[in-house]
C-alpha positions as a Python dict, from the first residue, in 0.01 Angstrom:
ca = {
    (1, 'M'): (0, 0, 0),
    (2, 'G'): (-105, 123, 342),
    (3, 'W'): (-204, 463, 209),
    (4, 'K'): (-423, 299, -55),
    (5, 'I'): (-601, 92, 209),
    (6, 'G'): (-642, 401, 423),
    (7, 'A'): (-775, 603, 130),
    (8, 'L'): (-1016, 324, 38),
    (9, 'A'): (-1134, 297, 396),
    (10, 'G'): (-1187, 673, 405),
    (11, 'A'): (-1382, 664, 81),
    (12, 'L'): (-1600, 383, 208),
    (13, 'L'): (-1660, 577, 529),
    (14, 'L'): (-1766, 883, 332),
    (15, 'M'): (-1997, 666, 119),
    (16, 'A'): (-2148, 516, 430),
    (17, 'V'): (-2207, 860, 582),
    (18, 'G'): (-2364, 972, 255),
    (19, 'Q'): (-2588, 669, 247),
    (20, 'V'): (-2700, 727, 606),
    (21, 'G'): (-2782, 1086, 518),
    (22, 'A'): (-2971, 979, 207),
    (23, 'A'): (-3170, 731, 411),
    (24, 'E'): (-3294, 990, 657),
    (25, 'P'): (-3674, 1007, 640),
    (26, 'I'): (-3856, 1302, 491),
    (27, 'K'): (-4052, 1494, 753),
    (28, 'V'): (-4424, 1552, 704),
    (29, 'G'): (-4617, 1770, 948),
    (30, 'I'): (-4977, 1679, 1033),
    (31, 'L'): (-5199, 1909, 1241),
    (32, 'V'): (-5469, 1711, 1423),
    (33, 'T'): (-5700, 1730, 1723),
    (34, 'T'): (-5630, 1461, 1980),
    (35, 'T'): (-5774, 1630, 2291),
    (36, 'G'): (-6113, 1775, 2375),
    (37, 'P'): (-6456, 1705, 2225),
    (38, 'Y'): (-6324, 1678, 1870),
    (39, 'A'): (-6058, 1418, 1954),
    (40, 'P'): (-6235, 1150, 1741),
    (41, 'W'): (-6118, 1346, 1436),
    (42, 'G'): (-5758, 1301, 1545),
    (43, 'K'): (-5811, 931, 1600),
    (44, 'D'): (-5962, 894, 1251),
    (45, 'Y'): (-5672, 1082, 1093),
    (46, 'Q'): (-5403, 890, 1281),
    (47, 'Q'): (-5561, 554, 1205),
    (48, 'A'): (-5576, 637, 833),
    (49, 'I'): (-5217, 760, 829),
    (50, 'G'): (-5099, 455, 1024),
    (51, 'L'): (-5256, 221, 770),
    (52, 'Y'): (-5121, 420, 475),
    (53, 'L'): (-4769, 414, 618),
    (54, 'D'): (-4792, 38, 672),
    (55, 'Q'): (-4883, -6, 308),
    (56, 'H'): (-4660, 250, 136),
    (57, 'N'): (-4387, 402, 354),
    (58, 'G'): (-4051, 323, 192),
    (59, 'K'): (-4214, 55, -27),
    (60, 'D'): (-4268, 13, -403),
    (61, 'G'): (-4064, 318, -493),
    (62, 'N'): (-4220, 542, -228),
    (63, 'P'): (-3999, 759, -7),
    (64, 'T'): (-3947, 693, 362),
    (65, 'V'): (-4148, 944, 562),
    (66, 'Q'): (-4149, 1049, 926),
    (67, 'V'): (-4485, 1191, 1029),
    (68, 'I'): (-4478, 1460, 1297),
    (69, 'Y'): (-4812, 1516, 1473),
    (70, 'R'): (-4912, 1830, 1661),
    (71, 'D'): (-5236, 1862, 1860),
    (72, 'V'): (-5433, 2175, 1771),
    (73, 'G'): (-5704, 2101, 2028),
    (74, 'G'): (-6005, 2168, 1804),
    (75, 'D'): (-6120, 2507, 1679),
    (76, 'Q'): (-5804, 2696, 1784),
    (77, 'P'): (-5688, 2916, 1493),
    (78, 'A'): (-5401, 3087, 1677),
    (79, 'R'): (-5260, 2754, 1791),
    (80, 'A'): (-5291, 2606, 1442),
    (81, 'R'): (-5094, 2897, 1300),
    (82, 'Q'): (-4825, 2871, 1568),
    (83, 'L'): (-4780, 2496, 1524),
    (84, 'A'): (-4763, 2523, 1144),
    (85, 'Q'): (-4493, 2786, 1177),
    (86, 'E'): (-4295, 2575, 1425),
    (87, 'M'): (-4303, 2267, 1205),
    (88, 'I'): (-4186, 2465, 902),
    (89, 'V'): (-3905, 2653, 1077),
    (90, 'R'): (-3791, 2417, 1352),
    (91, 'D'): (-3884, 2071, 1224),
    (92, 'K'): (-3818, 2159, 858),
    (93, 'V'): (-4108, 1956, 723),
    (94, 'A'): (-4137, 1919, 347),
    (95, 'V'): (-4518, 1940, 340),
    (96, 'L'): (-4805, 2002, 582),
    (97, 'G'): (-5153, 1853, 609),
    (98, 'G'): (-5452, 1785, 832),
    (99, 'L'): (-5693, 2011, 1029),
    (100, 'E'): (-6066, 1983, 1084),
    (101, 'F'): (-6212, 2336, 1082),
    (102, 'T'): (-6230, 2613, 825),
    (103, 'T'): (-6114, 2862, 1088),
    (104, 'T'): (-5793, 2672, 1156),
    (105, 'V'): (-5727, 2607, 787),
    (106, 'L'): (-5761, 2978, 709),
    (107, 'A'): (-5531, 3059, 1003),
    (108, 'V'): (-5240, 2877, 840),
    (109, 'S'): (-5284, 3030, 493),
    (110, 'D'): (-5050, 3326, 552),
    (111, 'V'): (-4786, 3097, 702),
    (112, 'I'): (-4782, 2859, 406),
    (113, 'N'): (-4796, 3146, 157),
    (114, 'Q'): (-4487, 3304, 314),
    (115, 'A'): (-4301, 2974, 343),
    (116, 'K'): (-4419, 2850, 2),
    (117, 'I'): (-4503, 2503, 127),
    (118, 'P'): (-4800, 2283, 26),
    (119, 'F'): (-5083, 2215, 268),
    (120, 'V'): (-5312, 1917, 203),
    (121, 'I'): (-5648, 1992, 368),
    (122, 'F'): (-5807, 1688, 531),
    (123, 'N'): (-6132, 1865, 624),
    (124, 'S'): (-6281, 2207, 563),
    (125, 'A'): (-6611, 2212, 378),
    (126, 'T'): (-6640, 2589, 322),
    (127, 'D'): (-6652, 2662, -49),
    (128, 'F'): (-6398, 2943, -93),
    (129, 'V'): (-6108, 2801, 110),
    (130, 'T'): (-5866, 2701, -168),
    (131, 'D'): (-5886, 3054, -309),
    (132, 'K'): (-5690, 3173, -3),
    (133, 'S'): (-5365, 3003, -104),
    (134, 'P'): (-5219, 2860, -424),
    (135, 'Y'): (-5058, 2597, -198),
    (136, 'F'): (-5385, 2453, -67),
    (137, 'V'): (-5513, 2127, -216),
    (138, 'R'): (-5832, 1964, -85),
    (139, 'P'): (-5898, 1593, -156),
    (140, 'T'): (-6218, 1592, 48),
    (141, 'F'): (-6580, 1702, 27),
    (142, 'T'): (-6705, 2061, 9),
    (143, 'M'): (-7052, 2206, 52),
    (144, 'W'): (-7136, 2316, -302),
    (145, 'P'): (-7140, 1975, -473),
    (146, 'T'): (-7283, 1784, -176),
    (147, 'A'): (-7556, 2034, -78),
    (148, 'T'): (-7671, 2103, -434),
    (149, 'L'): (-7678, 1729, -508),
    (150, 'A'): (-7881, 1671, -191),
    (151, 'A'): (-8130, 1932, -310),
    (152, 'K'): (-8146, 1782, -658),
    (153, 'W'): (-8209, 1435, -517),
    (154, 'A'): (-8475, 1563, -274),
    (155, 'A'): (-8669, 1744, -547),
    (156, 'A'): (-8647, 1447, -784),
    (157, 'H'): (-8808, 1227, -517),
    (158, 'G'): (-9091, 1469, -436),
    (159, 'H'): (-8936, 1621, -124),
    (160, 'N'): (-8957, 1978, -248),
    (161, 'K'): (-9072, 2168, 63),
    (162, 'A'): (-8773, 2191, 294),
    (163, 'V'): (-8661, 2324, 628),
    (164, 'I'): (-8286, 2365, 675),
    (165, 'I'): (-8139, 2327, 1022),
    (166, 'S'): (-7766, 2395, 1044),
    (167, 'A'): (-7490, 2464, 1291),
    (168, 'D'): (-7408, 2834, 1281),
    (169, 'Y'): (-7054, 2837, 1142),
    (170, 'A'): (-6890, 2886, 802),
    (171, 'P'): (-6966, 2548, 639),
    (172, 'G'): (-7318, 2568, 780),
    (173, 'T'): (-7368, 2903, 608),
    (174, 'D'): (-7252, 2750, 280),
    (175, 'A'): (-7484, 2453, 335),
    (176, 'I'): (-7780, 2688, 371),
    (177, 'V'): (-7693, 2893, 62),
    (178, 'D'): (-7602, 2594, -156),
    (179, 'F'): (-7899, 2372, -67),
    (180, 'T'): (-8137, 2667, -114),
    (181, 'K'): (-7997, 2740, -460),
    (182, 'G'): (-8012, 2374, -558),
    (183, 'L'): (-8369, 2320, -439),
    (184, 'T'): (-8495, 2645, -591),
    (185, 'A'): (-8335, 2557, -925),
    (186, 'A'): (-8510, 2219, -911),
    (187, 'G'): (-8849, 2383, -854),
    (188, 'G'): (-8868, 2334, -478),
    (189, 'K'): (-8881, 2580, -189),
    (190, 'V'): (-8702, 2629, 142),
    (191, 'V'): (-8974, 2742, 383),
    (192, 'D'): (-8754, 2801, 689),
    (193, 'V'): (-8387, 2823, 788),
    (194, 'I'): (-8287, 2746, 1147),
    (195, 'K'): (-7935, 2822, 1270),
    (196, 'V'): (-7819, 2668, 1597),
    (197, 'P'): (-7504, 2744, 1798),
    (198, 'L'): (-7209, 2508, 1769),
    (199, 'G'): (-7217, 2255, 2050),
    (200, 'T'): (-7598, 2241, 2077),
    (201, 'T'): (-7731, 1899, 2178),
    (202, 'D'): (-8076, 1998, 2306),
    (203, 'F'): (-8289, 2084, 2003),
    (204, 'S'): (-8625, 2082, 2180),
    (205, 'S'): (-8677, 2456, 2136),
    (206, 'Y'): (-8637, 2416, 1757),
    (207, 'F'): (-8852, 2107, 1707),
    (208, 'Q'): (-9187, 2285, 1748),
    (209, 'R'): (-9083, 2530, 1479),
    (210, 'I'): (-9011, 2240, 1243),
    (211, 'E'): (-9345, 2083, 1335),
    (212, 'D'): (-9529, 2408, 1255),
    (213, 'D'): (-9347, 2445, 920),
    (214, 'A'): (-9462, 2094, 819),
    (215, 'P'): (-9193, 2035, 553),
    (216, 'N'): (-9154, 1713, 360),
    (217, 'C'): (-8775, 1741, 374),
    (218, 'L'): (-8551, 1827, 670),
    (219, 'Y'): (-8202, 1910, 547),
    (220, 'V'): (-7948, 1892, 830),
    (221, 'F'): (-7588, 2007, 846),
    (222, 'M'): (-7403, 1950, 1173),
    (223, 'P'): (-7043, 1865, 1260),
    (224, 'G'): (-6996, 1499, 1342),
    (225, 'G'): (-7044, 1372, 1695),
    (226, 'P'): (-7291, 1478, 1966),
    (227, 'M'): (-7474, 1742, 1757),
    (228, 'S'): (-7541, 1503, 1469),
    (229, 'I'): (-7646, 1220, 1700),
    (230, 'A'): (-7887, 1439, 1899),
    (231, 'M'): (-8043, 1587, 1586),
    (232, 'A'): (-8095, 1252, 1411),
    (233, 'K'): (-8239, 1097, 1725),
    (234, 'G'): (-8473, 1392, 1781),
    (235, 'Y'): (-8606, 1367, 1427),
    (236, 'A'): (-8678, 997, 1471),
    (237, 'D'): (-8834, 1039, 1815),
    (238, 'H'): (-9086, 1289, 1675),
    (239, 'G'): (-9211, 1036, 1422),
    (240, 'W'): (-9175, 1278, 1134),
    (241, 'E'): (-9091, 1003, 887),
    (242, 'K'): (-9443, 864, 931),
    (243, 'K'): (-9576, 1208, 843),
    (244, 'G'): (-9394, 1205, 510),
    (245, 'M'): (-9090, 1409, 611),
    (246, 'V'): (-8753, 1278, 492),
    (247, 'Y'): (-8431, 1335, 691),
    (248, 'L'): (-8140, 1430, 465),
    (249, 'G'): (-7792, 1522, 582),
    (250, 'A'): (-7434, 1398, 607),
    (251, 'A'): (-7386, 1029, 677),
    (252, 'T'): (-7371, 946, 1048),
    (253, 'P'): (-7058, 733, 1102),
    (254, 'E'): (-7135, 369, 1174),
    (255, 'R'): (-6975, 397, 1517),
    (256, 'D'): (-7238, 660, 1613),
    (257, 'L'): (-7546, 481, 1477),
    (258, 'P'): (-7590, 257, 1786),
    (259, 'A'): (-7632, 573, 1995),
    (260, 'I'): (-7933, 664, 1780),
    (261, 'G'): (-8067, 311, 1762),
    (262, 'D'): (-8309, 149, 1519),
    (263, 'V'): (-8502, 475, 1489),
    (264, 'A'): (-8220, 584, 1253),
    (265, 'I'): (-8340, 331, 993),
    (266, 'G'): (-8470, 515, 688),
    (267, 'E'): (-8264, 834, 731),
    (268, 'Y'): (-8089, 953, 414),
    (269, 'A'): (-7748, 1107, 361),
    (270, 'V'): (-7532, 1244, 82),
    (271, 'G'): (-7155, 1218, 98),
    (272, 'S'): (-6829, 1119, -66),
    (273, 'Y'): (-6761, 806, 140),
    (274, 'I'): (-6938, 532, 331),
    (275, 'P'): (-6781, 196, 423),
    (276, 'A'): (-7036, -6, 222),
    (277, 'I'): (-6925, 131, -118),
    (278, 'D'): (-6894, -167, -349),
    (279, 'N'): (-6564, -148, -537),
    (280, 'P'): (-6245, -358, -513),
    (281, 'V'): (-6026, -79, -373),
    (282, 'N'): (-6272, 0, -96),
    (283, 'K'): (-6326, -366, -8),
    (284, 'A'): (-5951, -413, 33),
    (285, 'F'): (-5923, -86, 227),
    (286, 'V'): (-6204, -175, 469),
    (287, 'A'): (-6062, -526, 519),
    (288, 'A'): (-5715, -391, 598),
    (289, 'F'): (-5854, -118, 822),
    (290, 'T'): (-6080, -345, 1028),
    (291, 'K'): (-5798, -598, 1066),
    (292, 'K'): (-5550, -338, 1188),
    (293, 'Y'): (-5794, -159, 1421),
    (294, 'N'): (-5985, -444, 1584),
    (295, 'G'): (-6302, -420, 1379),
    (296, 'D'): (-6333, -40, 1363),
    (297, 'L'): (-6492, 83, 1042),
    (298, 'P'): (-6346, 380, 853),
    (299, 'T'): (-6535, 710, 839),
    (300, 'F'): (-6539, 990, 582),
    (301, 'A'): (-6271, 1160, 794),
    (302, 'T'): (-6056, 846, 781),
    (303, 'V'): (-6073, 840, 403),
    (304, 'A'): (-6005, 1213, 378),
    (305, 'A'): (-5677, 1157, 566),
    (306, 'Y'): (-5598, 845, 363),
    (307, 'N'): (-5647, 1038, 38),
    (308, 'G'): (-5446, 1324, 184),
    (309, 'M'): (-5152, 1095, 253),
    (310, 'H'): (-5178, 958, -99),
    (311, 'L'): (-5135, 1310, -238),
    (312, 'I'): (-4851, 1389, 4),
    (313, 'F'): (-4659, 1079, -107),
    (314, 'H'): (-4729, 1163, -471),
    (315, 'M'): (-4582, 1511, -424),
    (316, 'L'): (-4276, 1376, -243),
    (317, 'K'): (-4210, 1122, -518),
    (318, 'A'): (-4233, 1400, -776),
    (319, 'T'): (-3961, 1601, -602),
    (320, 'G'): (-3746, 1331, -446),
    (321, 'G'): (-3851, 1457, -107),
    (322, 'K'): (-3724, 1811, -161),
    (323, 'R'): (-3929, 2114, -63),
    (324, 'D'): (-3994, 2227, -419),
    (325, 'V'): (-4341, 2378, -404),
    (326, 'D'): (-4377, 2441, -777),
    (327, 'K'): (-4304, 2079, -867),
    (328, 'M'): (-4519, 1952, -582),
    (329, 'M'): (-4822, 2154, -681),
    (330, 'A'): (-4775, 2081, -1051),
    (331, 'S'): (-4770, 1709, -975),
    (332, 'V'): (-5118, 1711, -817),
    (333, 'K'): (-5297, 1936, -1066),
    (334, 'G'): (-5497, 1703, -1285),
    (335, 'Y'): (-5365, 1396, -1103),
    (336, 'S'): (-5608, 1103, -1081),
    (337, 'W'): (-5611, 772, -894),
    (338, 'E'): (-5843, 501, -766),
    (339, 'G'): (-5934, 557, -401),
    (340, 'P'): (-6176, 388, -162),
    (341, 'Q'): (-6467, 599, -289),
    (342, 'G'): (-6385, 530, -653),
    (343, 'R'): (-6204, 733, -915),
    (344, 'M'): (-6050, 1051, -774),
    (345, 'S'): (-5886, 1350, -940),
    (346, 'I'): (-5769, 1699, -850),
    (347, 'D'): (-5901, 1983, -1062),
    (348, 'P'): (-5594, 2164, -1203),
    (349, 'K'): (-5744, 2511, -1155),
    (350, 'S'): (-5931, 2498, -825),
    (351, 'R'): (-5724, 2218, -661),
    (352, 'E'): (-6053, 2063, -549),
    (353, 'M'): (-6161, 1700, -561),
    (354, 'T'): (-6361, 1548, -843),
    (355, 'A'): (-6510, 1219, -722),
    (356, 'N'): (-6821, 1009, -687),
    (357, 'L'): (-7092, 1123, -448),
    (358, 'Y'): (-7335, 880, -291),
    (359, 'I'): (-7690, 888, -160),
    (360, 'A'): (-7712, 646, 133),
    (361, 'K'): (-7993, 515, 349),
    (362, 'V'): (-7958, 374, 700),
    (363, 'E'): (-8055, 8, 702),
    (364, 'K'): (-7998, -291, 928),
    (365, 'V'): (-7754, -535, 770),
    (366, 'N'): (-7673, -859, 953),
    (367, 'N'): (-7819, -704, 1268),
    (368, 'T'): (-7592, -400, 1235),
    (369, 'L'): (-7698, -44, 1146),
    (370, 'M'): (-7521, 65, 829),
    (371, 'N'): (-7528, 342, 571),
    (372, 'V'): (-7612, 163, 247),
    (373, 'P'): (-7553, 336, -88),
    (374, 'I'): (-7868, 355, -298),
    (375, 'E'): (-7758, 595, -573),
    (376, 'T'): (-7419, 690, -717),
    (377, 'Y'): (-7337, 1015, -896),
    (378, 'K'): (-7009, 965, -1080),
    (379, 'D'): (-6722, 1210, -1120),
    (380, 'V'): (-6892, 1509, -956),
    (381, 'R'): (-6681, 1817, -1012),
    (382, 'N'): (-6687, 2116, -779),
    (383, 'T'): (-6808, 2404, -998),
    (384, 'W'): (-6832, 2663, -719),
    (385, 'H'): (-6510, 2834, -823),
    (386, 'D'): (-6631, 2860, -1184),
    (387, 'L'): (-6944, 3036, -1062),
    (388, 'N'): (-6763, 3253, -808),
    (389, 'P'): (-6427, 3365, -953),
    (390, 'P'): (-6201, 3552, -709),
    (391, 'K'): (-6243, 3928, -715),
    (392, 'K'): (-5942, 4110, -856),
}
């Protein structure tokens, strides 16, 4: 009898060990920037991920995930590559995600191609990026659909003589090319293109050039933060709106609008997300976010990370948490869901986002400056890859 009890005890012990092993969380590696001038990106990403984990981690059939963060420190391609490699080899993550710059995203492409591991891009607006790896998927905005839509909207509203002012880096180059094509196709004309170095906050030397060009549309592409704030404020301070010139760019996050002040009222933006989008999913998302983070409002970067985590969990559910890249990538191709910005889907060929895009206008709502959606373009698909197939 004793041997039976001992055998049973041993079996139960083995079952318990097996259950402990099975309960170990799946590791997910997220590359973010939490130090330096681009640290707000890291905060946005981590807040989004924190909320998503509260809502879904180990719940309703979702796996239990352990997120491992590594600080890239901004536009640091070599460091991004090194950290991606370390998380794959040492931490044995099942999937990677994050990053803020095209340069850092491209820096990890060889690493993920060799390791055959998915990478969910949270931000990189340059058009060609997903062509660099079959393991890239990008549930966030890119320049071709947003810039060409901005041009289409501008021309339709009589703003057909444009000056483009853009930060001089890869997405800025795409913004120039894409907006120019869109405006030209709509019968308008770009009369001047001004490139400014990354990090510029004093635009005084460029403002006289804009004044001399006398456009009726100023199309602006800057990375979020000090550059965007300084440019929007400079436009307003020159009184160009009163001269018939419209300001059109990416939406300034609500947290930055007070730094511009009431002069921001009337500025237009095109983008994939603003907090005032009126749909049930977004209302619930904003309510949960503001409750968790003491009244903070989400930004487009927040939602990019939130959507990114949704795809990561979807891939992990499809494979039971195993690093099976073929099953993971197959599970997201053509996958659709309802996100804060509305219906979302991943194009099966390009692995790019199809989603609503919004034209917004800065208004004062309940004594608070807000981006308010004024037009919605539904289910905008990124056709850049159709028009620019990879060279064989």
